[in-house]
C-alpha positions as CSV (number, residue, x, y, z in Angstrom):
1,M,121.8,139.5,112.5
2,R,118.1,138.9,112.7
3,E,116.2,135.7,113.6
4,K,113.2,134.4,111.7
5,I,111.4,131.7,113.5
6,E,108.8,129.3,112.4
7,E,106.3,128.6,115.1
8,G,105.9,125.2,116.1
9,A,102.4,124.1,115.3
10,K,100.4,121.4,117.1
11,F,97.8,119.3,115.3
12,C,95.2,116.7,116.4
13,W,96.2,113.2,115.4
14,N,93.6,111.0,113.7
15,C,93.4,108.0,116.0
16,G,90.2,106.2,115.7
17,R,88.0,106.5,118.6
18,A,84.9,104.6,119.5
19,V,81.9,107.1,119.4
20,Y,79.4,104.9,121.3
21,A,79.8,102.9,124.4
22,A,80.2,99.2,124.0
23,A,77.0,97.2,124.2
24,D,78.0,95.4,127.3
25,Q,79.1,98.6,129.1
26,D,77.2,100.1,131.9
27,V,74.6,102.4,130.5
28,D,75.6,105.2,132.8
29,A,79.2,104.9,132.1
30,G,78.3,104.9,128.4
31,G,76.3,108.1,128.7
32,Y,79.1,110.0,130.4
33,Y,81.6,108.6,127.9
34,S,79.4,109.6,124.9
35,R,78.8,113.1,126.3
36,G,82.5,113.5,127.0
37,L,83.2,112.8,123.3
38,V,80.7,115.5,122.3
39,Y,82.5,118.0,124.6
40,D,85.9,116.9,123.2
41,D,84.7,117.5,119.7
42,E,83.6,121.0,120.9
43,E,87.1,121.5,122.3
44,D,85.6,121.8,125.8
45,Y,88.3,119.6,127.3
46,D,87.6,120.4,131.0
47,R,84.0,119.2,130.7
48,A,85.1,116.3,128.6
49,I,87.7,115.2,131.2
50,V,85.0,115.4,133.9
51,D,82.8,113.1,132.0
52,F,85.6,110.7,131.2
53,N,86.5,110.6,134.9
54,E,83.0,109.6,135.8
55,A,82.9,107.0,133.0
56,I,86.1,105.5,134.4
57,R,84.8,105.6,138.0
58,L,81.7,103.5,136.8
59,D,83.8,101.2,134.6
60,P,87.5,101.1,135.7
61,N,88.4,98.8,132.8
62,D,87.0,101.1,130.0
63,V,90.0,101.3,127.7
64,A,88.2,103.8,125.4
65,A,87.6,106.2,128.2
66,Y,91.2,106.1,129.2
67,N,92.3,106.8,125.6
68,S,89.8,109.6,125.2
69,R,90.8,111.3,128.4
70,G,94.4,111.0,127.4
71,F,93.4,112.7,124.1
72,A,91.8,115.5,125.9
73,Y,94.7,116.0,128.3
74,A,97.0,116.1,125.4
75,E,94.9,118.7,123.6
76,M,95.4,120.8,126.7
77,G,99.1,120.3,126.7
78,D,99.1,118.2,129.9
79,Y,101.2,115.4,128.5
80,D,102.1,113.9,131.8
81,H,98.4,113.1,132.5
82,A,97.9,112.0,128.9
83,I,100.8,109.6,129.1
84,A,99.5,108.2,132.3
85,D,96.1,107.5,130.7
86,F,97.7,105.9,127.6
87,N,99.8,103.7,129.9
88,E,96.7,102.5,131.6
89,A,95.0,101.8,128.3
90,I,97.9,99.8,127.2
91,R,98.0,97.9,130.5
92,L,94.4,97.0,130.0
93,D,94.8,96.2,126.3
94,P,98.4,95.6,125.3
95,A,97.4,95.5,121.6
96,N,95.7,98.9,121.6
97,V,97.1,100.7,118.5
98,D,95.6,104.1,119.2
99,A,97.1,104.2,122.7
100,Y,100.6,103.5,121.4
101,A,100.3,106.0,118.6
102,S,98.9,108.7,120.9
103,R,101.4,108.1,123.6
104,G,104.1,108.4,120.9
105,F,102.6,111.8,119.8
106,A,102.7,112.9,123.5
107,Y,106.3,111.9,123.8
108,V,107.1,114.0,120.7
109,E,105.5,117.0,122.3
110,M,107.5,116.4,125.5
111,G,110.8,116.1,123.7
112,D,111.3,112.4,124.5
113,Y,111.9,111.5,120.8
114,D,113.5,108.1,121.3
115,R,110.4,106.8,123.3
116,A,108.1,108.4,120.7
117,I,109.8,106.3,117.9
118,V,109.5,103.2,119.9
119,D,105.7,103.7,120.6
120,C,105.0,104.7,117.1
121,S,106.9,101.7,115.7
122,Q,104.9,99.5,118.0
123,A,101.7,101.0,116.8
124,L,102.8,100.3,113.1
125,Q,103.7,96.7,114.0
126,L,100.2,96.3,115.3
127,D,98.7,98.3,112.4
128,P,100.9,98.8,109.4
129,N,98.3,101.2,107.9
130,N,98.1,103.7,110.7
131,A,98.9,107.0,109.0
132,S,98.9,108.9,112.3
133,A,101.7,106.7,113.7
134,Y,103.8,107.3,110.6
135,S,103.2,111.1,110.9
136,S,104.1,111.2,114.6
137,R,107.2,109.0,114.1
138,G,108.2,111.4,111.3
139,S,107.9,114.3,113.6
140,A,110.2,112.5,116.1
141,Y,112.8,111.8,113.5
142,M,112.6,115.5,112.3
143,K,113.1,116.7,115.9
144,K,116.2,114.5,116.1
145,G,117.5,116.0,112.8
146,D,117.0,112.9,110.7
147,Y,115.1,114.6,107.9
148,D,115.4,111.7,105.4
149,C,113.7,109.3,107.8
150,A,111.1,111.9,108.6
151,I,110.4,112.4,104.9
152,A,110.1,108.7,104.4
153,D,107.5,108.4,107.2
154,Y,105.5,111.4,106.0
155,N,105.5,109.9,102.5
156,Q,104.0,106.8,103.9
157,A,101.4,108.7,105.9
158,I,100.4,110.6,102.8
159,W,100.2,107.5,100.7
160,L,97.9,106.0,103.2
161,K,95.9,109.2,103.7
162,P,96.2,111.4,100.6
163,D,94.2,114.2,102.3
164,Y,96.4,114.3,105.4
165,A,97.1,118.1,105.6
166,T,99.2,117.7,108.7
167,A,101.5,115.2,107.0
168,Y,101.9,117.6,104.1
169,Y,102.7,120.5,106.4
170,N,105.2,118.5,108.5
171,R,107.0,117.1,105.3
172,G,107.2,120.7,104.1
173,K,109.1,121.6,107.3
174,A,111.4,118.7,106.8
175,Y,112.2,119.8,103.2
176,R,112.7,123.3,104.4
177,Q,115.4,122.1,106.9
178,K,117.1,120.3,104.0
179,K,117.0,123.7,102.2
180,D,114.8,122.2,99.5
181,Y,112.5,125.3,99.4
182,D,110.7,124.3,96.2
183,C,109.5,121.0,97.8
184,A,108.7,122.7,101.0
185,I,106.6,125.3,99.2
186,A,104.8,122.6,97.2
187,D,103.9,120.7,100.4
188,Y,102.7,123.8,102.3
189,T,100.6,124.7,99.3
190,Q,99.0,121.2,99.3
191,A,98.3,121.6,103.0
192,I,96.6,124.9,102.4
193,E,94.5,123.4,99.6
194,L,93.4,120.8,101.9
195,E,92.7,123.2,104.9
196,P,92.4,126.8,103.5
197,N,92.3,128.3,107.0
198,L,95.5,126.7,108.2
199,A,97.3,129.9,109.2
200,V,100.6,128.1,110.3
201,A,100.9,126.8,106.8
202,Y,100.8,130.3,105.3
203,N,103.4,131.5,107.9
204,S,105.6,128.5,107.1
205,R,105.3,128.9,103.3
206,G,106.1,132.6,103.9
207,V,109.3,131.5,105.6
208,A,110.3,129.3,102.6
209,Y,109.4,132.0,100.1
210,G,111.6,134.5,102.1
211,L,114.6,132.0,102.2
212,R,114.2,131.6,98.4
213,G,114.3,135.5,98.1
214,D,110.6,135.8,97.1
215,Y,109.9,138.6,99.5
216,D,106.7,139.9,98.0
217,Q,105.2,136.3,98.1
218,A,106.4,135.9,101.7
219,I,104.8,139.1,102.8
220,A,101.5,138.0,101.0
221,D,101.6,134.7,103.0
222,Y,102.4,136.4,106.3
223,T,99.6,138.8,105.8
224,Q,97.2,135.9,105.1
225,A,98.4,134.2,108.2
226,I,97.7,137.2,110.2
227,R,94.2,137.7,108.7
228,L,93.4,134.1,109.6
229,D,95.0,134.4,113.2
230,P,95.4,138.0,114.3
231,D,97.2,136.9,117.5
232,N,99.9,135.1,115.5
233,A,103.0,136.9,116.9
234,W,105.4,134.9,114.8
235,A,103.7,135.9,111.5
236,Y,104.2,139.5,112.5
237,N,107.8,138.9,113.5
238,N,108.5,137.1,110.2
239,R,106.7,139.7,108.1
240,G,108.8,142.3,109.9
241,C,112.0,140.4,108.9
242,T,110.9,140.4,105.3
243,Y,110.1,144.2,105.3
244,E,113.6,144.7,106.7
245,E,115.1,142.6,103.9
246,K,113.3,145.1,101.5
247,G,114.7,148.1,103.4
248,D,111.3,149.1,104.7
249,Y,112.5,149.7,108.3
250,D,109.4,151.6,109.5
251,R,107.0,148.7,108.5
252,A,109.4,146.3,110.0
253,I,109.5,148.2,113.4
254,A,105.7,148.3,113.3
255,D,105.4,144.6,112.8
256,Y,108.1,143.8,115.5
257,S,106.1,146.1,117.9
258,Q,102.9,144.2,117.2
259,A,104.7,140.9,117.8
260,I,106.0,142.2,121.1
261,G,102.5,143.5,122.0
262,L,101.1,140.0,121.5
263,N,104.0,138.3,123.2
264,P,106.0,140.5,125.5
265,D,108.4,137.6,126.2
266,N,109.4,137.4,122.6
267,A,113.2,138.0,122.8
268,S,113.5,137.5,119.0
269,A,111.1,140.3,118.3
270,Y,113.1,142.7,120.6
271,N,116.3,141.7,119.0
272,N,114.9,142.2,115.5
273,R,113.4,145.6,116.3
274,G,116.7,146.7,117.7
275,Y,118.3,145.6,114.4
276,A,115.9,147.7,112.5
277,Y,116.3,150.7,114.8
278,D,120.1,150.3,114.3
279,K,119.6,150.3,110.5
280,K,117.7,153.6,110.8
281,G,120.6,155.1,112.8
282,D,118.6,155.1,116.1
283,V,121.5,153.4,118.1
284,D,120.1,154.2,121.6
285,K,116.6,152.6,120.9
286,A,118.5,149.6,119.3
287,I,120.6,149.1,122.5
288,A,117.5,149.3,124.6
289,D,115.8,146.6,122.6
290,Y,119.0,144.4,122.7
291,D,119.1,144.9,126.5
292,H,115.5,143.7,126.7
293,A,116.2,140.8,124.5
294,I,119.1,139.7,126.7
295,R,117.1,140.1,129.8
296,L,114.5,137.7,128.4
297,D,117.2,135.4,127.1
298,P,120.6,135.7,128.8
299,N,122.1,133.2,126.3
300,Y,120.9,135.1,123.2
301,T,124.2,135.1,121.2
302,A,122.9,137.2,118.3
303,A,121.6,140.0,120.7
304,Y,125.0,140.3,122.3
305,C,126.7,140.5,119.0
306,N,124.2,143.1,117.7
307,R,124.5,145.1,120.8
308,G,128.3,145.0,120.5
309,N,128.0,146.4,117.0
310,A,125.7,149.2,118.4
311,Y,128.2,150.0,121.1
312,A,131.0,150.1,118.6
313,D,129.0,152.5,116.4
314,K,128.7,154.8,119.5
315,G,132.4,154.6,120.1
316,D,131.9,152.6,123.4
317,Y,134.6,150.1,122.5
318,D,134.9,148.7,126.0
319,S,131.2,147.8,126.0
320,A,131.4,146.4,122.5
321,I,134.4,144.2,123.4
322,A,132.5,142.8,126.4
323,D,129.5,142.0,124.3
324,Y,131.6,140.3,121.6
325,T,133.4,138.3,124.3
326,Q,130.1,137.1,125.7
327,A,128.9,136.1,122.3
328,I,132.1,134.2,121.6
329,R,131.8,132.5,124.9
330,L,128.2,131.4,124.4
331,K,129.0,130.4,120.8
332,S,131.8,128.1,122.0
333,Q,129.5,126.5,124.5
334,L,127.1,125.4,121.7
335,R,129.8,123.5,119.8
């Protein structure tokens, strides 16, 4: 029992931002704001935030500066500060579409999907042609398991913005959850055509190919994902799973080891490498890896089950029964 995981990818949303300060804005505030936008475009978010801070200090009613600082915080993964800035932007301008759409995106990333849907719906009420709001609301629906509503929103986002690679990628994920692998592959392919260096799309298409049984195509996609992003631990993990499906346990172990080297807290990679060792008959190494996976994730049902099998192979039936019992207990808690 192995686990193939598709990384969760994050993308910038395409909210419109004013590039220049308003004509009636203090020239010094406008200078800081404009320089902050340049830093933001260069992904130097710390410097961008410093400049937006100064712009806000000089003009406390600058809605665009709050929005832009919120964007920068969100790019850094600081969603609490991002939401605080979007809140202020909405307080100053209750009809600010970008603030609602962006706050909705931040709520998605924080796991507050109901609030995300409310915010994105408000943005769409204000601007029915806001592709980003449809995309973010689609992501919230997908996280809630409502794949049909998610696909409907991604459809609308793509209709409004036909070159929206993120929407194609996310719709592909929704199709994959519905086990419609052909549609998933088609969407990942479109995302790649629009953004040829989108490593996560190659990784996700590899997952879909693997689930369809096209292992060579899957390996080719994982290899391309790794070429584009050599630190992509999940691409190594997933390629290892595919090599294992083909019975190439040595290559599988090498890929799992690489995934572990990139992310030593990757419980799945330890579990998967243990399974490959088990298949090679190296039960002691398998148990050691299952031990490590369980230390990293004490609720890892598959690792307990796999370790139970390994103990049973060694004739240690008491330990096997203990692991199976724990796996059953954890499984029953998930129901």
